[in-house]
ChimeraX commands (.cxc) that place a marker at each C-alpha (Angstrom):
marker #1 position 40.25,22.82,113.88 radius 0.5
marker #1 position 41.23,20.49,110.96 radius 0.5
marker #1 position 39.97,16.72,111.60 radius 0.5
marker #1 position 42.15,14.03,111.15 radius 0.5
marker #1 position 42.78,12.94,107.76 radius 0.5
marker #1 position 43.24,16.66,106.60 radius 0.5
marker #1 position 39.74,17.47,106.43 radius 0.5
marker #1 position 38.21,20.64,107.72 radius 0.5
marker #1 position 34.95,21.50,109.15 radius 0.5
marker #1 position 32.89,23.91,106.88 radius 0.5
marker #1 position 31.96,27.22,108.56 radius 0.5
marker #1 position 28.30,27.79,109.59 radius 0.5
marker #1 position 26.44,30.67,107.93 radius 0.5
marker #1 position 23.51,32.58,109.30 radius 0.5
marker #1 position 20.44,33.31,107.63 radius 0.5
marker #1 position 21.67,36.24,106.06 radius 0.5
marker #1 position 24.53,34.68,104.48 radius 0.5
marker #1 position 27.29,36.09,106.83 radius 0.5
marker #1 position 29.94,33.41,107.93 radius 0.5
marker #1 position 30.55,33.24,111.86 radius 0.5
marker #1 position 32.14,30.96,114.06 radius 0.5
marker #1 position 30.19,28.88,116.28 radius 0.5
marker #1 position 30.59,30.90,119.07 radius 0.5
marker #1 position 29.52,34.30,117.47 radius 0.5
marker #1 position 27.74,37.49,119.31 radius 0.5
marker #1 position 24.22,38.78,119.17 radius 0.5
marker #1 position 23.92,42.59,119.27 radius 0.5
marker #1 position 21.60,43.40,122.35 radius 0.5
marker #1 position 18.41,45.80,121.26 radius 0.5
marker #1 position 16.69,48.01,123.65 radius 0.5
marker #1 position 13.35,46.49,124.58 radius 0.5
marker #1 position 9.94,48.14,123.30 radius 0.5
marker #1 position 8.72,48.93,126.84 radius 0.5
marker #1 position 12.15,50.80,127.81 radius 0.5
marker #1 position 11.28,52.92,124.85 radius 0.5
marker #1 position 7.94,53.56,125.60 radius 0.5
marker #1 position 8.71,54.89,129.12 radius 0.5
marker #1 position 11.32,56.98,127.68 radius 0.5
marker #1 position 9.12,58.86,125.04 radius 0.5
marker #1 position 6.62,59.38,127.92 radius 0.5
marker #1 position 8.64,60.79,130.13 radius 0.5
marker #1 position 10.07,62.89,127.39 radius 0.5
marker #1 position 6.46,64.15,126.71 radius 0.5
marker #1 position 5.40,64.55,130.49 radius 0.5
marker #1 position 8.72,66.69,130.92 radius 0.5
marker #1 position 7.54,68.62,127.82 radius 0.5
marker #1 position 3.86,69.07,129.03 radius 0.5
marker #1 position 5.25,70.45,132.29 radius 0.5
marker #1 position 7.49,72.84,130.73 radius 0.5
marker #1 position 4.70,74.28,128.33 radius 0.5
marker #1 position 2.35,74.36,131.79 radius 0.5
marker #1 position 4.87,76.34,133.29 radius 0.5
marker #1 position 5.49,78.71,130.69 radius 0.5
marker #1 position 1.49,79.35,130.18 radius 0.5
marker #1 position 1.32,79.85,134.26 radius 0.5
marker #1 position 4.12,82.60,133.99 radius 0.5
marker #1 position 2.46,84.15,131.13 radius 0.5
marker #1 position -0.71,84.19,133.04 radius 0.5
marker #1 position 1.13,85.37,136.38 radius 0.5
marker #1 position 3.05,88.36,134.39 radius 0.5
marker #1 position -0.32,89.40,132.53 radius 0.5
marker #1 position -1.80,89.86,135.90 radius 0.5
marker #1 position 1.22,91.63,137.68 radius 0.5
marker #1 position 1.13,94.03,134.56 radius 0.5
marker #1 position -2.91,94.58,135.23 radius 0.5
marker #1 position -2.00,95.04,139.23 radius 0.5
marker #1 position 0.45,97.22,138.29 radius 0.5
marker #1 position -1.38,99.23,135.82 radius 0.5
marker #1 position -4.45,99.67,138.27 radius 0.5
marker #1 position -2.16,100.77,141.04 radius 0.5
marker #1 position -0.45,103.34,138.65 radius 0.5
marker #1 position -3.72,104.69,137.67 radius 0.5
marker #1 position -5.01,104.84,141.35 radius 0.5
marker #1 position -2.18,106.85,142.47 radius 0.5
marker #1 position -2.32,109.05,139.37 radius 0.5
marker #1 position -5.85,109.75,139.91 radius 0.5
marker #1 position -5.16,110.25,143.65 radius 0.5
marker #1 position -2.28,112.79,142.66 radius 0.5
marker #1 position -4.50,114.49,140.36 radius 0.5
marker #1 position -7.49,115.05,142.68 radius 0.5
marker #1 position -5.01,115.86,145.82 radius 0.5
marker #1 position -3.43,118.62,143.36 radius 0.5
marker #1 position -6.99,119.82,142.48 radius 0.5
marker #1 position -8.05,120.17,146.18 radius 0.5
marker #1 position -4.84,121.85,147.42 radius 0.5
marker #1 position -4.43,124.01,144.53 radius 0.5
marker #1 position -5.67,127.90,144.88 radius 0.5
marker #1 position -8.82,128.28,143.86 radius 0.5
marker #1 position -11.97,130.55,144.31 radius 0.5
marker #1 position -14.26,129.68,147.31 radius 0.5
marker #1 position -17.49,128.27,146.42 radius 0.5
marker #1 position -20.78,130.44,147.84 radius 0.5
marker #1 position -21.28,127.47,150.21 radius 0.5
marker #1 position -17.75,127.26,151.23 radius 0.5
marker #1 position -17.52,130.98,151.91 radius 0.5
marker #1 position -20.87,130.40,154.11 radius 0.5
marker #1 position -19.29,127.58,155.79 radius 0.5
marker #1 position -16.02,129.67,156.72 radius 0.5
marker #1 position -18.13,132.50,158.13 radius 0.5
marker #1 position -20.62,129.97,160.51 radius 0.5
marker #1 position -17.11,128.38,161.62 radius 0.5
marker #1 position -15.35,131.48,162.47 radius 0.5
marker #1 position -18.62,133.00,164.32 radius 0.5
marker #1 position -18.86,129.54,166.27 radius 0.5
marker #1 position -15.62,129.66,167.80 radius 0.5
marker #1 position -15.43,133.00,168.86 radius 0.5
marker #1 position -16.53,132.68,172.33 radius 0.5
marker #1 position -13.09,130.53,172.97 radius 0.5
marker #1 position -10.82,131.85,170.39 radius 0.5
marker #1 position -11.40,135.33,171.64 radius 0.5
marker #1 position -10.32,136.67,175.32 radius 0.5
marker #1 position -13.20,137.14,177.39 radius 0.5
marker #1 position -12.17,141.02,177.22 radius 0.5
marker #1 position -13.29,140.61,173.57 radius 0.5
marker #1 position -16.64,139.13,174.17 radius 0.5
marker #1 position -17.09,141.53,176.80 radius 0.5
marker #1 position -15.56,144.78,175.97 radius 0.5
marker #1 position -14.46,147.27,178.78 radius 0.5
marker #1 position -17.14,150.02,177.02 radius 0.5
marker #1 position -20.42,149.40,175.11 radius 0.5
marker #1 position -22.12,152.12,173.25 radius 0.5
marker #1 position -26.05,152.56,173.82 radius 0.5
marker #1 position -28.41,155.38,173.31 radius 0.5
marker #1 position -29.36,157.62,176.12 radius 0.5
marker #1 position -32.03,160.27,176.38 radius 0.5
marker #1 position -32.69,162.17,173.49 radius 0.5
marker #1 position -31.00,159.31,171.57 radius 0.5
marker #1 position -27.74,160.73,172.68 radius 0.5
marker #1 position -24.33,158.22,172.36 radius 0.5
marker #1 position -23.18,157.00,175.84 radius 0.5
marker #1 position -21.00,154.21,177.09 radius 0.5
marker #1 position -21.74,151.28,179.84 radius 0.5
marker #1 position -18.98,150.59,181.87 radius 0.5
marker #1 position -18.04,146.87,182.37 radius 0.5
marker #1 position -17.83,146.14,185.90 radius 0.5
marker #1 position -16.46,142.56,186.01 radius 0.5
marker #1 position -16.72,139.27,184.17 radius 0.5
marker #1 position -18.22,136.25,186.10 radius 0.5
marker #1 position -16.56,132.78,185.54 radius 0.5
marker #1 position -17.87,130.54,182.87 radius 0.5
marker #1 position -20.76,128.47,183.92 radius 0.5
marker #1 position -23.07,125.82,183.19 radius 0.5
marker #1 position -26.11,127.19,181.25 radius 0.5
marker #1 position -28.86,125.96,183.63 radius 0.5
marker #1 position -26.89,127.80,186.58 radius 0.5
marker #1 position -27.08,131.06,184.83 radius 0.5
marker #1 position -30.40,131.29,183.88 radius 0.5
marker #1 position -33.95,130.73,185.50 radius 0.5
marker #1 position -35.20,127.37,185.64 radius 0.5
marker #1 position -37.65,127.69,182.88 radius 0.5
marker #1 position -34.99,128.98,180.53 radius 0.5
marker #1 position -32.50,126.14,181.61 radius 0.5
marker #1 position -34.72,123.63,180.49 radius 0.5
marker #1 position -35.01,125.02,176.93 radius 0.5
marker #1 position -31.28,125.79,176.83 radius 0.5
marker #1 position -30.61,122.28,178.13 radius 0.5
marker #1 position -32.84,120.12,175.81 radius 0.5
marker #1 position -31.06,122.09,172.81 radius 0.5
marker #1 position -27.58,121.24,173.92 radius 0.5
marker #1 position -26.34,124.51,175.39 radius 0.5
marker #1 position -22.65,124.42,175.73 radius 0.5
marker #1 position -21.78,127.11,178.41 radius 0.5
marker #1 position -22.83,130.73,179.90 radius 0.5
marker #1 position -20.94,133.68,179.77 radius 0.5
marker #1 position -21.76,136.39,181.76 radius 0.5
marker #1 position -20.67,140.19,182.62 radius 0.5
marker #1 position -22.05,143.25,184.30 radius 0.5
marker #1 position -22.03,146.89,183.13 radius 0.5
marker #1 position -23.17,150.26,184.51 radius 0.5
marker #1 position -24.27,153.00,182.53 radius 0.5
marker #1 position -22.71,156.20,182.32 radius 0.5
marker #1 position -24.31,157.90,185.27 radius 0.5
marker #1 position -23.98,154.63,187.21 radius 0.5
marker #1 position -27.64,154.78,187.81 radius 0.5
marker #1 position -28.51,151.36,185.98 radius 0.5
marker #1 position -26.94,147.94,186.49 radius 0.5
marker #1 position -27.08,145.53,183.59 radius 0.5
marker #1 position -26.32,141.98,182.93 radius 0.5
marker #1 position -25.39,140.26,179.89 radius 0.5
marker #1 position -25.71,136.58,179.42 radius 0.5
marker #1 position -24.05,134.64,176.41 radius 0.5
marker #1 position -25.40,131.10,176.06 radius 0.5
marker #1 position -23.32,129.04,173.67 radius 0.5
marker #1 position -25.21,126.75,171.48 radius 0.5
marker #1 position -23.71,123.76,169.45 radius 0.5
marker #1 position -24.61,125.63,166.33 radius 0.5
marker #1 position -26.92,127.99,164.55 radius 0.5
marker #1 position -29.84,125.51,163.85 radius 0.5
marker #1 position -29.92,124.57,167.93 radius 0.5
marker #1 position -29.86,128.45,168.60 radius 0.5
marker #1 position -32.97,129.12,166.08 radius 0.5
marker #1 position -34.68,125.83,167.69 radius 0.5
marker #1 position -34.28,126.98,171.35 radius 0.5
marker #1 position -35.48,130.70,170.65 radius 0.5
marker #1 position -38.45,129.31,169.41 radius 0.5
marker #1 position -39.10,127.81,172.67 radius 0.5
marker #1 position -38.09,130.77,174.85 radius 0.5
marker #1 position -40.98,132.37,176.85 radius 0.5
marker #1 position -41.57,135.78,176.18 radius 0.5
marker #1 position -41.99,136.44,179.92 radius 0.5
marker #1 position -39.78,139.74,180.93 radius 0.5
marker #1 position -39.40,138.28,184.50 radius 0.5
marker #1 position -37.34,135.60,183.50 radius 0.5
marker #1 position -34.06,134.99,181.89 radius 0.5
marker #1 position -30.50,135.77,182.79 radius 0.5
marker #1 position -29.50,135.67,186.33 radius 0.5
marker #1 position -27.81,138.86,187.80 radius 0.5
marker #1 position -24.09,139.01,188.66 radius 0.5
marker #1 position -23.27,141.23,191.47 radius 0.5
marker #1 position -19.85,142.24,192.17 radius 0.5
marker #1 position -18.69,143.15,196.28 radius 0.5
marker #1 position -17.46,146.57,196.56 radius 0.5
marker #1 position -18.91,147.92,193.09 radius 0.5
marker #1 position -22.33,149.75,192.50 radius 0.5
marker #1 position -23.42,146.34,191.20 radius 0.5
marker #1 position -23.25,144.53,194.59 radius 0.5
marker #1 position -27.09,144.97,195.52 radius 0.5
marker #1 position -28.05,143.50,191.93 radius 0.5
marker #1 position -30.06,140.40,192.25 radius 0.5
marker #1 position -32.85,138.43,190.89 radius 0.5
marker #1 position -35.40,140.35,192.95 radius 0.5
marker #1 position -33.94,143.66,191.53 radius 0.5
marker #1 position -34.49,143.00,187.91 radius 0.5
marker #1 position -36.80,145.20,186.44 radius 0.5
marker #1 position -37.13,143.48,182.84 radius 0.5
marker #1 position -34.73,140.88,180.92 radius 0.5
marker #1 position -34.65,140.11,177.34 radius 0.5
marker #1 position -32.58,138.00,174.90 radius 0.5
marker #1 position -31.37,138.19,171.19 radius 0.5
marker #1 position -30.43,135.41,168.84 radius 0.5
marker #1 position -27.26,135.88,166.97 radius 0.5
marker #1 position -25.27,132.92,165.21 radius 0.5
marker #1 position -25.07,129.86,167.54 radius 0.5
marker #1 position -25.43,132.67,170.27 radius 0.5
marker #1 position -28.48,133.68,172.40 radius 0.5
marker #1 position -27.66,136.92,174.42 radius 0.5
marker #1 position -29.70,137.61,177.24 radius 0.5
marker #1 position -29.94,141.12,178.85 radius 0.5
marker #1 position -31.70,142.27,182.41 radius 0.5
marker #1 position -31.32,145.51,184.00 radius 0.5
marker #1 position -32.17,147.05,187.49 radius 0.5
marker #1 position -31.39,150.34,189.52 radius 0.5
marker #1 position -27.95,150.39,191.06 radius 0.5
marker #1 position -29.82,151.51,194.62 radius 0.5
marker #1 position -31.18,148.10,194.91 radius 0.5
marker #1 position -34.63,148.79,194.11 radius 0.5
marker #1 position -36.74,145.62,193.42 radius 0.5
marker #1 position -39.50,145.05,190.68 radius 0.5
marker #1 position -42.11,144.72,193.48 radius 0.5
marker #1 position -41.05,148.49,194.94 radius 0.5
marker #1 position -41.77,149.87,191.26 radius 0.5
marker #1 position -45.35,151.39,190.38 radius 0.5
marker #1 position -46.26,149.45,187.20 radius 0.5
marker #1 position -46.26,152.82,185.29 radius 0.5
marker #1 position -42.37,153.22,186.09 radius 0.5
marker #1 position -41.14,149.96,185.24 radius 0.5
marker #1 position -41.23,151.04,181.63 radius 0.5
marker #1 position -38.41,153.76,182.38 radius 0.5
marker #1 position -37.56,155.62,179.40 radius 0.5
marker #1 position -33.84,155.04,179.56 radius 0.5
marker #1 position -33.49,151.83,181.63 radius 0.5
marker #1 position -34.61,149.34,179.47 radius 0.5
marker #1 position -33.70,150.96,176.08 radius 0.5
marker #1 position -30.17,151.04,177.22 radius 0.5
marker #1 position -30.51,147.65,178.49 radius 0.5
marker #1 position -31.34,146.02,174.94 radius 0.5
marker #1 position -28.67,148.19,173.31 radius 0.5
marker #1 position -26.01,146.93,175.00 radius 0.5
marker #1 position -27.19,143.30,174.76 radius 0.5
marker #1 position -27.56,143.80,170.85 radius 0.5
marker #1 position -24.06,145.28,170.76 radius 0.5
marker #1 position -22.52,142.40,172.32 radius 0.5
marker #1 position -24.73,140.24,169.73 radius 0.5
marker #1 position -23.50,142.04,166.87 radius 0.5
marker #1 position -19.82,141.88,167.94 radius 0.5
marker #1 position -20.17,137.94,168.30 radius 0.5
marker #1 position -21.83,137.45,165.00 radius 0.5
marker #1 position -20.63,140.04,162.95 radius 0.5
marker #1 position -19.66,138.43,159.61 radius 0.5
marker #1 position -15.90,137.83,159.14 radius 0.5
marker #1 position -14.22,138.86,156.07 radius 0.5
marker #1 position -13.66,135.79,154.09 radius 0.5
marker #1 position -10.44,135.20,151.99 radius 0.5
marker #1 position -11.74,134.69,148.13 radius 0.5
marker #1 position -9.54,131.78,147.63 radius 0.5
marker #1 position -8.78,128.46,149.38 radius 0.5
marker #1 position -5.14,129.68,149.87 radius 0.5
marker #1 position -5.65,133.14,150.95 radius 0.5
marker #1 position -5.97,136.10,148.72 radius 0.5
marker #1 position -4.43,134.91,145.71 radius 0.5
marker #1 position -5.93,131.82,143.36 radius 0.5
marker link #1:1,2 radius 0.2
marker link #1:2,3 radius 0.2
marker link #1:3,4 radius 0.2
marker link #1:4,5 radius 0.2
marker link #1:5,6 radius 0.2
marker link #1:6,7 radius 0.2
marker link #1:7,8 radius 0.2
marker link #1:8,9 radius 0.2
marker link #1:9,10 radius 0.2
marker link #1:10,11 radius 0.2
marker link #1:11,12 radius 0.2
marker link #1:12,13 radius 0.2
marker link #1:13,14 radius 0.2
marker link #1:14,15 radius 0.2
marker link #1:15,16 radius 0.2
marker link #1:16,17 radius 0.2
marker link #1:17,18 radius 0.2
marker link #1:18,19 radius 0.2
marker link #1:19,20 radius 0.2
marker link #1:20,21 radius 0.2
marker link #1:21,22 radius 0.2
marker link #1:22,23 radius 0.2
marker link #1:23,24 radius 0.2
marker link #1:24,25 radius 0.2
marker link #1:25,26 radius 0.2
marker link #1:26,27 radius 0.2
marker link #1:27,28 radius 0.2
marker link #1:28,29 radius 0.2
marker link #1:29,30 radius 0.2
marker link #1:30,31 radius 0.2
marker link #1:31,32 radius 0.2
marker link #1:32,33 radius 0.2
marker link #1:33,34 radius 0.2
marker link #1:34,35 radius 0.2
marker link #1:35,36 radius 0.2
marker link #1:36,37 radius 0.2
marker link #1:37,38 radius 0.2
marker link #1:38,39 radius 0.2
marker link #1:39,40 radius 0.2
marker link #1:40,41 radius 0.2
marker link #1:41,42 radius 0.2
marker link #1:42,43 radius 0.2
marker link #1:43,44 radius 0.2
marker link #1:44,45 radius 0.2
marker link #1:45,46 radius 0.2
marker link #1:46,47 radius 0.2
marker link #1:47,48 radius 0.2
marker link #1:48,49 radius 0.2
marker link #1:49,50 radius 0.2
marker link #1:50,51 radius 0.2
marker link #1:51,52 radius 0.2
marker link #1:52,53 radius 0.2
marker link #1:53,54 radius 0.2
marker link #1:54,55 radius 0.2
marker link #1:55,56 radius 0.2
marker link #1:56,57 radius 0.2
marker link #1:57,58 radius 0.2
marker link #1:58,59 radius 0.2
marker link #1:59,60 radius 0.2
marker link #1:60,61 radius 0.2
marker link #1:61,62 radius 0.2
marker link #1:62,63 radius 0.2
marker link #1:63,64 radius 0.2
marker link #1:64,65 radius 0.2
marker link #1:65,66 radius 0.2
marker link #1:66,67 radius 0.2
marker link #1:67,68 radius 0.2
marker link #1:68,69 radius 0.2
marker link #1:69,70 radius 0.2
marker link #1:70,71 radius 0.2
marker link #1:71,72 radius 0.2
marker link #1:72,73 radius 0.2
marker link #1:73,74 radius 0.2
marker link #1:74,75 radius 0.2
marker link #1:75,76 radius 0.2
marker link #1:76,77 radius 0.2
marker link #1:77,78 radius 0.2
marker link #1:78,79 radius 0.2
marker link #1:79,80 radius 0.2
marker link #1:80,81 radius 0.2
marker link #1:81,82 radius 0.2
marker link #1:82,83 radius 0.2
marker link #1:83,84 radius 0.2
marker link #1:84,85 radius 0.2
marker link #1:85,86 radius 0.2
marker link #1:86,87 radius 0.2
marker link #1:87,88 radius 0.2
marker link #1:88,89 radius 0.2
marker link #1:89,90 radius 0.2
marker link #1:90,91 radius 0.2
marker link #1:91,92 radius 0.2
marker link #1:92,93 radius 0.2
marker link #1:93,94 radius 0.2
marker link #1:94,95 radius 0.2
marker link #1:95,96 radius 0.2
marker link #1:96,97 radius 0.2
marker link #1:97,98 radius 0.2
marker link #1:98,99 radius 0.2
marker link #1:99,100 radius 0.2
marker link #1:100,101 radius 0.2
marker link #1:101,102 radius 0.2
marker link #1:102,103 radius 0.2
marker link #1:103,104 radius 0.2
marker link #1:104,105 radius 0.2
marker link #1:105,106 radius 0.2
marker link #1:106,107 radius 0.2
marker link #1:107,108 radius 0.2
marker link #1:108,109 radius 0.2
marker link #1:109,110 radius 0.2
marker link #1:110,111 radius 0.2
marker link #1:111,112 radius 0.2
marker link #1:112,113 radius 0.2
marker link #1:113,114 radius 0.2
marker link #1:114,115 radius 0.2
marker link #1:115,116 radius 0.2
marker link #1:116,117 radius 0.2
marker link #1:117,118 radius 0.2
marker link #1:118,119 radius 0.2
marker link #1:119,120 radius 0.2
marker link #1:120,121 radius 0.2
marker link #1:121,122 radius 0.2
marker link #1:122,123 radius 0.2
marker link #1:123,124 radius 0.2
marker link #1:124,125 radius 0.2
marker link #1:125,126 radius 0.2
marker link #1:126,127 radius 0.2
marker link #1:127,128 radius 0.2
marker link #1:128,129 radius 0.2
marker link #1:129,130 radius 0.2
marker link #1:130,131 radius 0.2
marker link #1:131,132 radius 0.2
marker link #1:132,133 radius 0.2
marker link #1:133,134 radius 0.2
marker link #1:134,135 radius 0.2
marker link #1:135,136 radius 0.2
marker link #1:136,137 radius 0.2
marker link #1:137,138 radius 0.2
marker link #1:138,139 radius 0.2
marker link #1:139,140 radius 0.2
marker link #1:140,141 radius 0.2
marker link #1:141,142 radius 0.2
marker link #1:142,143 radius 0.2
marker link #1:143,144 radius 0.2
marker link #1:144,145 radius 0.2
marker link #1:145,146 radius 0.2
marker link #1:146,147 radius 0.2
marker link #1:147,148 radius 0.2
marker link #1:148,149 radius 0.2
marker link #1:149,150 radius 0.2
marker link #1:150,151 radius 0.2
marker link #1:151,152 radius 0.2
marker link #1:152,153 radius 0.2
marker link #1:153,154 radius 0.2
marker link #1:154,155 radius 0.2
marker link #1:155,156 radius 0.2
marker link #1:156,157 radius 0.2
marker link #1:157,158 radius 0.2
marker link #1:158,159 radius 0.2
marker link #1:159,160 radius 0.2
marker link #1:160,161 radius 0.2
marker link #1:161,162 radius 0.2
marker link #1:162,163 radius 0.2
marker link #1:163,164 radius 0.2
marker link #1:164,165 radius 0.2
marker link #1:165,166 radius 0.2
marker link #1:166,167 radius 0.2
marker link #1:167,168 radius 0.2
marker link #1:168,169 radius 0.2
marker link #1:169,170 radius 0.2
marker link #1:170,171 radius 0.2
marker link #1:171,172 radius 0.2
marker link #1:172,173 radius 0.2
marker link #1:173,174 radius 0.2
marker link #1:174,175 radius 0.2
marker link #1:175,176 radius 0.2
marker link #1:176,177 radius 0.2
marker link #1:177,178 radius 0.2
marker link #1:178,179 radius 0.2
marker link #1:179,180 radius 0.2
marker link #1:180,181 radius 0.2
marker link #1:181,182 radius 0.2
marker link #1:182,183 radius 0.2
marker link #1:183,184 radius 0.2
marker link #1:184,185 radius 0.2
marker link #1:185,186 radius 0.2
marker link #1:186,187 radius 0.2
marker link #1:187,188 radius 0.2
marker link #1:188,189 radius 0.2
marker link #1:189,190 radius 0.2
marker link #1:190,191 radius 0.2
marker link #1:191,192 radius 0.2
marker link #1:192,193 radius 0.2
marker link #1:193,194 radius 0.2
marker link #1:194,195 radius 0.2
marker link #1:195,196 radius 0.2
marker link #1:196,197 radius 0.2
marker link #1:197,198 radius 0.2
marker link #1:198,199 radius 0.2
marker link #1:199,200 radius 0.2
marker link #1:200,201 radius 0.2
marker link #1:201,202 radius 0.2
marker link #1:202,203 radius 0.2
marker link #1:203,204 radius 0.2
marker link #1:204,205 radius 0.2
marker link #1:205,206 radius 0.2
marker link #1:206,207 radius 0.2
marker link #1:207,208 radius 0.2
marker link #1:208,209 radius 0.2
marker link #1:209,210 radius 0.2
marker link #1:210,211 radius 0.2
marker link #1:211,212 radius 0.2
marker link #1:212,213 radius 0.2
marker link #1:213,214 radius 0.2
marker link #1:214,215 radius 0.2
marker link #1:215,216 radius 0.2
marker link #1:216,217 radius 0.2
marker link #1:217,218 radius 0.2
marker link #1:218,219 radius 0.2
marker link #1:219,220 radius 0.2
marker link #1:220,221 radius 0.2
marker link #1:221,222 radius 0.2
marker link #1:222,223 radius 0.2
marker link #1:223,224 radius 0.2
marker link #1:224,225 radius 0.2
marker link #1:225,226 radius 0.2
marker link #1:226,227 radius 0.2
marker link #1:227,228 radius 0.2
marker link #1:228,229 radius 0.2
marker link #1:229,230 radius 0.2
marker link #1:230,231 radius 0.2
marker link #1:231,232 radius 0.2
marker link #1:232,233 radius 0.2
marker link #1:233,234 radius 0.2
marker link #1:234,235 radius 0.2
marker link #1:235,236 radius 0.2
marker link #1:236,237 radius 0.2
marker link #1:237,238 radius 0.2
marker link #1:238,239 radius 0.2
marker link #1:239,240 radius 0.2
marker link #1:240,241 radius 0.2
marker link #1:241,242 radius 0.2
marker link #1:242,243 radius 0.2
marker link #1:243,244 radius 0.2
marker link #1:244,245 radius 0.2
marker link #1:245,246 radius 0.2
marker link #1:246,247 radius 0.2
marker link #1:247,248 radius 0.2
marker link #1:248,249 radius 0.2
marker link #1:249,250 radius 0.2
marker link #1:250,251 radius 0.2
marker link #1:251,252 radius 0.2
marker link #1:252,253 radius 0.2
marker link #1:253,254 radius 0.2
marker link #1:254,255 radius 0.2
marker link #1:255,256 radius 0.2
marker link #1:256,257 radius 0.2
marker link #1:257,258 radius 0.2
marker link #1:258,259 radius 0.2
marker link #1:259,260 radius 0.2
marker link #1:260,261 radius 0.2
marker link #1:261,262 radius 0.2
marker link #1:262,263 radius 0.2
marker link #1:263,264 radius 0.2
marker link #1:264,265 radius 0.2
marker link #1:265,266 radius 0.2
marker link #1:266,267 radius 0.2
marker link #1:267,268 radius 0.2
marker link #1:268,269 radius 0.2
marker link #1:269,270 radius 0.2
marker link #1:270,271 radius 0.2
marker link #1:271,272 radius 0.2
marker link #1:272,273 radius 0.2
marker link #1:273,274 radius 0.2
marker link #1:274,275 radius 0.2
marker link #1:275,276 radius 0.2
marker link #1:276,277 radius 0.2
marker link #1:277,278 radius 0.2
marker link #1:278,279 radius 0.2
marker link #1:279,280 radius 0.2
marker link #1:280,281 radius 0.2
marker link #1:281,282 radius 0.2
marker link #1:282,283 radius 0.2
marker link #1:283,284 radius 0.2
marker link #1:284,285 radius 0.2
marker link #1:285,286 radius 0.2
marker link #1:286,287 radius 0.2
marker link #1:287,288 radius 0.2
marker link #1:288,289 radius 0.2
marker link #1:289,290 radius 0.2
marker link #1:290,291 radius 0.2
view
C-alpha cells in the first residue's frame, strides 16, 4: 500500500524475473519416492499379467495335448472294437477252440437222454448190426463213488468233475452193460488221467442195477470185464455181465472171453464216446456263415 508521502513499496521479483506479491503461492510437486512406488506397482502388475498369460498358454497347450491323446485312444479303441466285432473268417486256432468248447459242454448242454441214447448200435455174431436198449439212467454222482477205489484216486487227482452212468441190455436181453462217463476239466487232464489208469479189466465203473428190470442182479461181482476209452475231456468206461446174475468167479476162465459179450460192451462204450466227442460243424466266420 502507498506509504505516507506518496511513495509506494516496490514489488519483489523472484529469481526467474516474475513479479510476485509478498504472499505468492508455491506449486506442490509430487515427491520422488511416490513416483518410484507407482512405477514399481505398475511393473509388478505388468509382470503378473504376463505371467498369467504364460500360465494360461501352458494350460491351454496341456489341455490340447490331453484332448488329442484322449481322442487318439478313443479312435484306436473304436477301430479295434470294429475290427474285433466285424465278421471275419475264423483262424485255425479259433476253429479248434470252438470245437473243444462245444464238446466240453455237451454233458451239461445235452439232456441225459442225449448223452445216453435210448438205443445204441453194436455188432453181434457174424458182425450183424444189433441194438442195445437203455434200461435206466443213474443220478449224477461224484467221480469217486462211481468207480473202484484204485480208479477213483486217479480221477480225483486229475480234477474229475462228475460221473454219469446208464445201464443197457443187449438185443437178446442176455447181457447187461453199464456205461460210465467221467467228466474231466479239459482234454489235457483227461490225457494225463488215462496215462495213469490201470489196465486191470477187473476194475473200472461200478454197475448200476435197476430193480424190476433184467439188470437188477448186475453188481460188482457180476462184472465179467471192464474197459475205458478217452474222448475229448471224457473217459467213457464200460463193463458187462450176464443178466442171470452169474459172477465172474462162477465163469470158467476159458469162457470169460465170450465171443459176443465183450465186443458188444466195447462197441456200446465206443458209440457213446463217439457221440460225445464227435467234432461239431464250425461256422466259417466269427458271426456265422457270412464274413
